[in-house]
Backbone as a ProteinNet text record, in pm:
[ID]
protein_1_A
[PRIMARY]
MSIRVLIADDEAMIRTGLRLVLDREPDINVVDEAEDGRSTVERTAELEPDVVLMDVRMPKMDGIEATRRIVGSQVRSRVIVLTTFDEDEYVYDALAAGASGFLLKYAPADDLVTAIRVVAAGDAMLAPTATRRLLERFIDRSEAPEAVKVAALTAREQQVLKLIAEGMSNTEIADELVLSRATVKTHVANILEKLQARDRVQAAAIAYKSRLMS
[TERTIARY]
-14083	-14081.4	-13951.2	-13958.7	-13862.4	-13749	-13645.4	-13524.4	-13535.1	-13536.1	-13551.9	-13411.1	-13406.1	-13247.5	-13273.1	-13158.2	-13142.6	-13035	-13015.5	-12895.1	-12825.5	-12699.3	-12679.5	-12527.2	-12547.5	-12440.2	-12462.5	-12359.3	-12388.3	-12404.3	-12396.2	-12429.2	-12555.8	-12608.7	-12751.3	-12784.8	-12680.5	-12663	-12633.3	-12542.4	-12519.2	-12624.9	-12699.8	-12830.8	-12925	-12931.1	-13036.5	-13005.5	-12868.6	-12845.8	-12860.6	-12842.3	-12828.1	-12997.4	-13028.8	-13241.6	-13281.9	-13206.2	-13285	-13249.3	-13142.8	-13055.3	-13169.8	-13180.2	-13245	-13406.7	-13441	-13592.1	-13620.2	-13548.3	-13584.4	-13588	-13565.2	-13541.2	-13682.9	-13741	-13881.7	-13831.2	-13760.2	-13730.4	-13648.8	-13618.7	-13576.5	-13605.2	-13684.3	-13721.8	-13646.2	-13618.4	-13522.8	-13663.5	-13608.8	-13712.8	-13732.2	-13542.9	-13535.4	-13368.7	-13350.1	-13202.9	-13171.7	-13031.1	-12951.4	-12862.4	-12827.9	-12684.1	-12582.6	-12584.9	-12494.9	-12474.9	-12369	-12370.1	-12469.8	-12468.4	-12568.9	-12718.1	-12762.4	-12895.8	-12900.8	-12805.5	-12785.2	-12834.6	-12738.7	-12771.4	-12896.1	-12974.4	-13110.6	-13229.3	-13194.8	-13296.5	-13288.2	-13167.2	-13184.4	-13213.3	-13205.5	-13276.9	-13414.2	-13469.6	-13621	-13696	-13599.7	-13668.5	-13642.2	-13492.2	-13453	-13446.6	-13365.2	-13372.6	-13281.2	-13328.4	-13221.4	-13084.4	-13067	-12926.3	-12897.1	-12815.2	-12746.8	-12637.1	-12643.1	-12542.6	-12460.4	-12365.7	-12310.4	-12202.1	-12180.1	-12067.2	-12001.7	-11867.4	-11720.5	-11717.7	-11719.3	-11689.8	-11836.3	-11884.2	-12015.9	-11978.9	-12064.5	-12073.2	-12112.9	-12102.5	-12133	-12103.7	-12095.4	-12027	-12005.6	-11860.6	-11796.2	-11859.4	-11857	-11932.7	-11899.4	-11758.5	-11699.6	-11741	-11766.2	-11832	-11981.9	-12023.7	-12176.8	-12221.9	-12122	-12120	-12113.7	-12012.2	-11980.7	-12106.8	-12170.7	-12280.9	-12404.2	-12412	-12564.2	-12525.5	-12412.2	-12377.9	-12369.9	-12328.5	-12302	-12476.6	-12560.7	-12711.7	-12779.7	-12894.1	-12988.7	-13026.6	-13020.7	-13096.9	-13036.8	-13084.7	-13040.2	-13027.6	-12978.6	-12952	-12789.3	-12794.1	-12627.2	-12585.3	-12439.3	-12379.7	-12331	-12326.7	-12227.2	-12160.2	-12049.4	-11982	-11921.8	-11943.5	-11945.2	-11792.4	-11722.2	-11588	-11520.5	-11432.5	-11372.2	-11251.3	-11150	-11008.7	-10917.2	-10927.8	-10849.3	-10901	-11010.2	-11033	-11003.6	-10877.4	-10859.1	-10814.6	-10746.7	-10705.6	-10827	-10973.5	-11057.4	-11141.4	-11142.3	-11179.1	-11180.4	-11059.1	-11032.6	-11070.2	-11083	-11142.5	-11293.6	-11369.6	-11519.1	-11535.2	-11441.5	-11487.1	-11461.5	-11366	-11333	-11474.4	-11516.2	-11615.2	-11778.4	-11769.1	-11853.6	-11958.1	-11881.1	-11967.5	-11944.4	-12041.5	-12063.1	-11993.3	-11938.8	-11866.7	-11838.9	-11808.5	-11777.7	-11797.1	-11797.2	-11810.8	-11803.1	-11724.5	-11669.4	-11753.8	-11815.6	-11878.9	-11962.5	-11870.6	-11894.9	-11878.7	-11940	-11914.5	-12043.3	-12040.5	-12147.5	-12272.9	-12390.3	-12522.3	-12529.1	-12536.6	-12557.1	-12464.2	-12350	-12275.5	-12341.7	-12394.5	-12480.1	-12582.5	-12657.5	-12789.1	-12750.4	-12627.3	-12588.6	-12538.2	-12483.3	-12401	-12540.9	-12641.7	-12741.2	-12795.3	-12836.4	-12907.2	-12826.2	-12687.2	-12599.5	-12585.4	-12587.3	-12580.7	-12736.8	-12825.9	-12948	-12962.7	-12933	-12926.3	-12868.3	-12765.8	-12707.7	-12537.4	-12509.4	-12390	-12295.9	-12166.8	-12103.7	-12076	-12042.3	-11972.3	-11843.3	-11799.9	-11599.6	-11597.4	-11562.9	-11500	-11354.5	-11347.2	-11223.2	-11063.5	-11069.1	-10965.3	-10944.9	-11031.4	-11016.6	-11030.7	-11076.8	-11023.8	-10912.7	-10856.5	-10715.4	-10608.5	-10645.8	-10547.2	-10571.3	-10693	-10711.8	-10647.9	-10666.7	-10632.2	-10487.3	-10409.9	-10282.8	-10217.6	-10269.2	-10206.4	-10221.2	-10343	-10358.8	-10352.9	-10324.5	-10309	-10163.8	-10128.3	-9968.3	-9943.6	-9884.4	-9843.5	-9725.3	-9671.9	-9560.9	-9617.5	-9745.1	-9787.7	-9913.5	-9905.6	-10003.2	-10063.3	-10115.1	-10172.2	-10285.8	-10337.1	-10444.9	-10408.6	-10247.8	-10207.9	-10223.9	-10253.7	-10290.5	-10435.7	-10531.4	-10660.3	-10664.9	-10603.4	-10627.8	-10543.6	-10427.6	-10365.6	-10469	-10555.7	-10657.4	-10744	-10749.8	-10854.8	-10785	-10901.1	-10813	-10788.7	-10743.6	-10677.5	-10794.2	-10912.2	-11033.7	-11096.1	-11071.9	-11122.7	-11059.4	-10911.4	-10821.1	-10847.5	-10872.3	-10901.1	-11003.9	-11137.5	-11245.5	-11213.8	-11125.4	-11118.8	-11058.3	-10914.4	-10876.4	-10978.9	-11049.9	-11170.8	-11281.9	-11307.1	-11364.7	-11284.7	-11156.8	-11084.1	-11070.1	-11080	-11070.8	-11201	-11342.5	-11445.8	-11524.8	-11500.4	-11586.6	-11718.4	-11830.8	-11980.1	-11954.2	-12060.2	-12049.1	-12081.4	-12165	-12182.5	-12038	-11968.8	-11862.9	-11748.4	-11764	-11645.8	-11679	-11841.4	-11864.5	-11811.7	-11837.9	-11812.1	-11642.1	-11556	-11421.8	-11370.8	-11421.4	-11361	-11455.5	-11558.7	-11629.1	-11670.8	-11762.8	-11829.3	-11987.9	-12095.1	-12228.3	-12224.5	-12312.2	-12348.8	-12386.6	-12434.2	-12459.5	-12344.6	-12230.4	-12090.1	-12040.3	-12026.1	-11982.1	-12019.2	-12157.4	-12212.9	-12182.6	-12166	-12096.8	-11959.5	-11873.7	-11745.4	-11720.5	-11820.7	-11809.2	-11847.2	-11952	-12004.4	-11904.1	-11837.9	-11737.4	-11624	-11571.5	-11455.1	-11479.1	-11641.5	-11676.4	-11668.8	-11688.8	-11676.8	-11563.3	-11490.3	-11332.8	-11257.2	-11284.5	-11193.4	-11256.9	-11376.1	-11454.3	-11471.5	-11526.1	-11512.6	-11705.5	-11728.2	-11841	-11891.1	-11849.4	-11903.8	-11758.3	-11805.7	-11691.8	-11574.4	-11664.3	-11557.9	-11418	-11477.6	-11380.6	-11290.1	-11352.6	-11286.5	-11170.7	-11227.5	-11103.5	-11016.1	-11022	-10912.3	-10822.5	-10905.1	-10806.4	-10710.2	-10761.8	-10706.5	-10582.5	-10590.7	-10498.5	-10361.8	-10437.8	-10315.1	-10241.3	-10319.6	-10233.8	-10147.2	-10116.1	-10047.2	-10092.6	-10213	-10265.1	-10249.9	-10264.6	-10326.2	-10150.2	-10130.8	-9974.8	-10012.3
4173.3	4266.1	4244.3	4233.5	4212.4	4280.4	4256.5	4309.8	4346.6	4472.3	4526.1	4547.6	4480.4	4478.7	4502.3	4604.1	4631.9	4556.1	4508.4	4432.2	4529.9	4556.6	4625.4	4559.2	4548.1	4474.6	4511.7	4518.2	4531.8	4390.1	4272.7	4136	4100.6	4080	4052.1	3898.2	3830.4	3660.7	3670.5	3797.7	3799	3842.8	3951.8	3985.3	3866.1	3816.1	3720.1	3574	3580.3	3468.5	3502.8	3638.8	3698.6	3694.4	3718.4	3728.2	3569.6	3493.8	3370.9	3289.4	3343.7	3310.2	3371.9	3507.1	3562.8	3578.9	3519.9	3515.1	3387.8	3313.2	3177.1	3207.9	3315.1	3391.4	3454	3405.1	3475.8	3652.1	3636.8	3756.5	3826.5	3837.4	3920	3953.2	4084.3	4122.7	4189.6	4130.7	4245.9	4324.9	4466.9	4563.4	4597.8	4615.4	4620.6	4599	4613.8	4579.4	4724.3	4735.1	4833.5	4795.5	4832.8	4785.7	4884.5	5006.7	5079	5167.6	5236.8	5327.6	5435.6	5476.5	5623.8	5564.5	5493	5426.4	5387.6	5325.8	5292.4	5369.7	5492.5	5596.1	5636.4	5663.1	5710.6	5610.1	5504.1	5414.9	5369.2	5383	5383.3	5521.5	5642.9	5771.5	5730.3	5678.3	5657.7	5555	5436.8	5317.6	5310.4	5350.2	5348.4	5204.9	5108.6	4993	4963	4881.8	4859.4	4803.6	4721.3	4699	4703.5	4761.8	4738.9	4664.9	4569.2	4476.2	4566.2	4588.9	4696.1	4643.5	4605.5	4566.2	4687.8	4656.5	4742	4824.2	4721.6	4765.3	4789.9	4909.3	4933.2	5049.7	5052.1	5163	5309	5381.8	5562.3	5587.2	5499.5	5549.8	5406.7	5419.2	5275.5	5270	5183.4	5105.9	5209.7	5237.4	5304.8	5445.1	5528	5645.7	5627.3	5525	5507.8	5514.1	5418.5	5412.7	5526.8	5594.2	5737.9	5829.8	5823.3	5928.4	5866.8	5765.4	5699.6	5719.4	5682.1	5699.7	5821.4	5951.7	6094.3	6138.3	6066.2	6126.7	6085.2	6128.5	6087.5	5980.3	5920.2	5751	5661.5	5585.2	5470.1	5385.5	5344.4	5207.4	5243.2	5066.1	5050.7	4963.4	4921.3	4904.8	4789.3	4684.6	4561.4	4590.3	4564.2	4557.6	4414.8	4405.3	4250.2	4244.5	4196.8	4205.1	4056.7	4049.9	3925.6	3958.9	3807.8	3849.9	3933.2	3939.3	4032.4	4182.6	4217.3	4353.1	4402.6	4335.7	4388.4	4521.6	4569.9	4718.3	4793.4	4759	4862.3	4847.9	4751.7	4712	4808.8	4869.4	4925.4	5076.5	5098.6	5252.5	5239.5	5122.6	5103.1	5110.4	5056.7	5062.2	5245.2	5284.2	5443.1	5522	5460.3	5521.1	5528.3	5421	5410.8	5300.2	5194.7	5051.4	4987.1	4889.1	4882	4702.1	4684.1	4541.2	4510.7	4361.1	4331.5	4225	4154.3	4006.9	3941.1	3835.6	3777.9	3744.4	3816.7	3788.5	3638.1	3509.3	3393.6	3319.4	3410	3319	3223.2	3121.4	3060.7	3121.2	3071.1	3179.4	3199.8	3103.5	3137.6	3244.5	3256.9	3362.5	3516.8	3525.8	3618	3660.7	3570.1	3587.8	3642.8	3560.6	3610.3	3756.2	3801.9	3919.8	4026.7	4024.2	4115.3	4102.5	4007.4	4002.6	4097.4	4063.9	4105.9	4270.3	4342.6	4476.8	4514.4	4475.5	4507.8	4547.1	4490.8	4444.5	4586.3	4681.3	4739.2	4730.7	4596.8	4574.5	4594	4548.1	4575.6	4419.9	4417.4	4231	4254.6	4174	4119.3	4000.2	3964.1	3830.6	3797.2	3732.2	3753.9	3746.9	3624.9	3609.7	3707	3725.8	3819.1	3949.3	4000.8	4134.9	4170.2	4068	4092.7	4108.2	3979.3	3976.3	4130	4170	4312.8	4417.6	4427	4546.3	4543.6	4436.8	4417.1	4461.6	4428.3	4430.9	4591.2	4645.5	4801.9	4924.4	4878.7	4997.8	5023.8	5171.4	5158.9	5190.8	5084.3	5147.1	5231.4	5271.8	5333.5	5506.4	5525	5645.6	5610.8	5637.9	5613.7	5700.7	5781.6	5913.2	5841.5	5722	5647.5	5580.6	5551.6	5513.5	5604.6	5727.2	5821	5808.9	5778.6	5754.7	5630.4	5539.9	5395.3	5417.4	5486.1	5498.8	5525.3	5608.7	5692.2	5584.7	5464	5370.3	5320.2	5256.6	5176.3	5051	4952.5	4838.3	4739.8	4779.1	4662.6	4707.5	4839.3	4889.1	4805.6	4844.4	4769.3	4630.7	4561	4420.2	4400	4467.8	4467.4	4501.4	4598	4657.6	4543.3	4472.7	4367.6	4259.9	4222.9	4125.2	4189	4276.9	4357	4336.3	4373.9	4368.7	4209.8	4128.9	4003	3936.2	4022.3	3964.5	3939.3	3942.3	3874.2	3949.6	3889.2	3985.1	4014.4	4057.6	4115	4004.2	3915.8	3754	3701.6	3707.9	3592.1	3684.4	3828.5	3897.9	3859.8	3882.6	3849.4	3721.6	3608.3	3495.1	3462.4	3538.8	3553.2	3644	3716.7	3799	3741.7	3693	3649.6	3787.3	3885.8	3989.9	3945.5	4028.5	4065.6	4119	4084.9	4117.9	4291.1	4333.1	4474.4	4532.4	4442.2	4534.2	4555.5	4483.1	4449	4587.8	4599.3	4698.1	4836.2	4833.5	4971.5	5004.9	4887.8	4912.4	4943.2	4915.3	4880.3	5045	5121.6	5249.3	5336.7	5329.8	5416.4	5392.3	5286.4	5261.8	5325.5	5319.6	5417.1	5563.8	5598.5	5728.2	5800.5	5712.1	5759.4	5765.3	5670.5	5671.2	5758.2	5786.9	5894.7	5821.3	5662.2	5565	5543.2	5515.5	5551.3	5417.2	5295.3	5173.9	5077.7	4943	4846.2	4815.7	4848.4	4832.5	4925.2	5042.9	5137.5	5147.2	5094.5	5097.5	4968	4868.4	4762.1	4814.2	4910.9	4990.7	5056.7	5096	5200.1	5104.4	4997.4	4884.7	4849.5	4821.3	4747.7	4903.4	5008.8	5119.6	5149.9	5136.7	5199.2	5085.1	4987.3	4865	4804.8	4797.3	4745.9	4598.6	4523.3	4453.3	4378.5	4282.2	4247.6	4126.7
-16243.2	-16356.8	-16452.2	-16567.6	-16654.2	-16700.9	-16724	-16753.7	-16918.7	-16951.3	-17057.5	-17118.5	-17251.4	-17297.1	-17470.8	-17498.5	-17623.2	-17687.1	-17779.1	-17877.9	-17986.1	-17943.3	-18045.7	-18117.1	-18263.7	-18340.7	-18467.1	-18567.8	-18712	-18777.8	-18725.6	-18767.8	-18748	-18835.6	-18790.5	-18741.2	-18778.9	-18700.4	-18586.3	-18530.3	-18401.3	-18292.3	-18378.6	-18314.2	-18286.9	-18416.8	-18394.2	-18303	-18273	-18197.7	-18050	-18026.3	-17861.8	-17864.7	-17946.4	-17918.2	-17872.5	-17957.2	-17945.9	-17800.9	-17730.1	-17609.5	-17531.4	-17529.9	-17407.8	-17418.3	-17537.3	-17526.5	-17461.4	-17447	-17346.8	-17200.9	-17196.1	-17024.7	-16969.9	-16869.2	-16862.2	-16787.6	-16753.6	-16663.6	-16764.7	-16909.3	-16961.2	-17116.6	-17169.3	-17262.2	-17371.7	-17504.9	-17569.9	-17634.7	-17591.9	-17666.8	-17784.8	-17827	-17964.1	-17996.1	-18140.1	-18198.9	-18285.4	-18270.9	-18358.1	-18403.7	-18552	-18613.6	-18626.8	-18562.5	-18571.6	-18437.3	-18403.8	-18276.5	-18269.1	-18378	-18391	-18354.9	-18417.3	-18359.7	-18245	-18162.4	-18070.2	-17964.5	-17972.2	-17865.2	-17887.2	-18053.8	-18059.4	-17985.1	-18004.3	-17932.6	-17760.8	-17720.1	-17610.6	-17548.2	-17586.5	-17537.2	-17568.3	-17690.1	-17678.3	-17577.4	-17559.9	-17514.9	-17347.8	-17322.6	-17203.1	-17138.9	-17186.8	-17172.1	-17040.7	-16967.7	-16822.7	-16911.8	-17011.8	-17022.6	-17178.4	-17218.9	-17367.4	-17391.1	-17450.5	-17525.8	-17639.2	-17605.4	-17716.4	-17788.4	-17900.9	-17978.3	-17974.5	-18032	-18032.9	-18141.2	-18282.1	-18383.2	-18487.1	-18510.5	-18538.4	-18626.9	-18755.1	-18839.2	-18790.5	-18846	-18782	-18678.3	-18604.2	-18457	-18388.4	-18336.7	-18256.3	-18141.6	-18069.6	-17957.8	-17828.3	-17813.6	-17721.2	-17741.6	-17823.9	-17844.5	-17809.1	-17837.8	-17807.8	-17667.3	-17615.5	-17436.5	-17381.1	-17429.8	-17372.7	-17366.8	-17476.3	-17510.4	-17412.1	-17415.3	-17303.1	-17191.7	-17135.7	-17012.7	-16967.1	-17046.3	-17013.1	-17055.5	-17092.9	-17069.5	-16952.3	-16968.3	-16852.1	-16819	-16905.2	-16941.3	-16835.9	-16727.9	-16657.9	-16720.8	-16830.6	-16914.8	-16887.4	-16854.3	-16803.1	-16955.1	-16959.5	-17118	-17077.4	-17141.9	-17128.5	-17304.6	-17276.1	-17379.3	-17426	-17544.3	-17603.1	-17683.4	-17684.2	-17757.3	-17727.3	-17843.7	-17894.7	-17814.2	-17813.6	-17784.9	-17896.3	-17980	-18085.1	-18046.3	-17967.6	-17953.8	-17805	-17761.6	-17604.5	-17587	-17713.5	-17698.1	-17660.7	-17692.5	-17705.4	-17565	-17478.4	-17368	-17240.9	-17227.6	-17107.7	-17156.3	-17281.1	-17339.7	-17294.3	-17335.6	-17318	-17163.4	-17099.2	-16922.2	-16887	-16958.1	-16890.4	-16962.1	-17062.8	-17112.8	-17032.8	-16913.2	-16835.2	-16845.2	-16929.4	-16969.5	-16805.1	-16794.5	-16630.5	-16646.1	-16753.1	-16768.8	-16902.9	-16943.9	-17079.1	-17058.7	-17164.6	-17204.9	-17346.3	-17325.6	-17443.2	-17552.7	-17657.7	-17751.2	-17781	-17796	-17785.2	-17651	-17544.2	-17424.1	-17398.5	-17312.7	-17291.5	-17258.2	-17306.2	-17288.8	-17148.1	-17031.8	-16907.5	-16851.8	-16917.5	-16883.8	-16913.8	-17018.5	-17073.8	-17015.5	-16960	-16889.5	-16757.8	-16695	-16564.2	-16574.4	-16645.9	-16685.4	-16701.1	-16757.5	-16792.6	-16658.5	-16568.1	-16438.5	-16328.3	-16321.3	-16239.9	-16252.6	-16408.3	-16436.8	-16410.5	-16438.8	-16433	-16270.9	-16186.6	-16031.9	-15975.7	-16061.2	-16032.8	-15999.2	-16043.7	-15976.7	-16133.2	-16118.6	-16238.5	-16277.4	-16403.2	-16461.2	-16460.2	-16376.6	-16364.9	-16398.4	-16536.5	-16528.9	-16464.3	-16379	-16310.1	-16375.1	-16466.2	-16514.1	-16643.9	-16752.4	-16812.2	-16791.8	-16672	-16618.3	-16576.9	-16515	-16466.5	-16585.9	-16666.2	-16823	-16854.7	-16897	-16964.5	-16902.9	-16790.6	-16698.7	-16687.6	-16658	-16630.3	-16758.1	-16886.5	-16989.7	-17020.2	-17031.9	-17093.7	-16965.4	-16847	-16747.9	-16734.5	-16739.5	-16756.1	-16566	-16529.9	-16411.2	-16364.9	-16447.8	-16452.7	-16341.7	-16423.3	-16379.7	-16283.7	-16141.1	-16065.9	-15980.5	-15998.7	-15910.5	-15853.8	-15860.3	-15798.4	-15656	-15662.9	-15540.7	-15437.5	-15431.6	-15322.5	-15276.9	-15360.1	-15322.8	-15252	-15284.1	-15241.3	-15129.8	-15110	-14972	-14860.9	-14902.3	-14796.4	-14747.4	-14828.6	-14780.2	-14654.8	-14564.8	-14429.3	-14499.6	-14391.6	-14417.5	-14448.1	-14402.8	-14439.9	-14583.8	-14622.6	-14729.7	-14869.8	-14822.2	-14922	-14936.7	-14832.6	-14847.1	-14946	-14942	-14978.3	-15156	-15141.4	-15306.9	-15364.9	-15323.5	-15376	-15387.2	-15333.2	-15365.7	-15487.1	-15490.1	-15594	-15700.5	-15746.7	-15855.6	-15867.2	-15767.9	-15851.7	-15902.3	-15877.8	-15956.4	-15833.2	-15715	-15609.8	-15604.1	-15567.2	-15545.5	-15388.8	-15364.5	-15190	-15121.8	-15159.7	-15082.4	-15072.5	-15182.7	-15168.5	-15079.6	-15094.1	-14997.9	-14858.3	-14818.6	-14688.3	-14654.2	-14716.6	-14676.4	-14665.5	-14763.6	-14766.8	-14635.8	-14609.2	-14465.1	-14352.9	-14366.1	-14239.7	-14171.2	-14308.1	-14271.5	-14269.2	-14246	-14259.9	-14438.2	-14505.2	-14627.2	-14619.8	-14542.6	-14472.3	-14458.5	-14406.7	-14363	-14496.6	-14601.2	-14701.2	-14813.1	-14793.3	-14873	-14820.4	-14716.8	-14652.5	-14692.1	-14685	-14728.9	-14870.2	-14953.9	-15108.2	-15117.2	-15085.7	-15091.5	-15062.2	-14958.9	-14867.1	-14980.6	-15039.8	-15138	-15264.2	-15328.9	-15393.6	-15406.1	-15290	-15268.5	-15228.6	-15164.4	-15156.8	-15301.4	-15351.6	-15499.4	-15603.1	-15557.1	-15673	-15817	-15790.3	-15862.6	-15897	-16041.8	-16067.2	-16012.1	-16062.2	-16018.3	-15975.3	-15961.9	-15908.2	-16022.3	-16150.9	-16254	-16275.4	-16255.1	-16230.5	-16087	-16002.3	-15887.9	-15868.2	-15973.9	-16015.2	-16072.1	-16204.1	-16291.7	-16174.7	-16066.3	-15979.1	-15901.7	-15883.6	-15775.2	-15860.3	-16006.8	-16077.5	-16104.8	-16171.7	-16160.5	-16034.7	-15937.6	-15796.6	-15760.4	-15838.5	-15782.6	-15656.5	-15601.3	-15495.6	-15551.5	-15681.8	-15704.7	-15775.2	-15691.9	-15747.7	-15879.1
[MASK]
++++++++++++++++++++++++++++++++++++++++++++++++++++++++++++++++++++++++++++++++++++++++++++++++++++++++++++++++++++++++++++++++++++++++++++++++++++++++++++++++++++++++++++++++++++++++++++++++++++++++++++++++++++++

């Protein structure tokens, strides 16, 4: 079964380039394109793609508000925010709005394809280096009520949360801690529930804001 993708970007050349990359993948199907935030929300509601590739700066409605509306609706579509280094200030807002991850707009094609597959499978795309850089820069650690939530986790759950925040997958965490993948999956589910986090991205943000990550 193919992964259905909607590309949202106000630049036609970017949309074309992304489509050319994705059309080469047998398991990915680009179902439509949108050139502004409002039409992105409308097309997502109509088509319910598995993944929306969302540009931040778009006319009529920016990508952050479009993400917020999509996540707040009843559709099951998940959002990957496309950003550039000069748009750092938007990324945390996008994650807070409900994006399942972010990717540099000019990242290698393999990274884009991997991100789509990971997010479509229900996980979150955390590019470790970029994630740490962004969260450390834009999360105010002087006020950390999240620390109370993190303190309620068991020692093992805190270990797992640290590795989530470093961008590790369940398989990588299992290898690192010498646990079964099933056990890691259980820990992750418990962590999300205790932190009241929507997904791994939000859990990572909480880990940084709580000062769990040094």
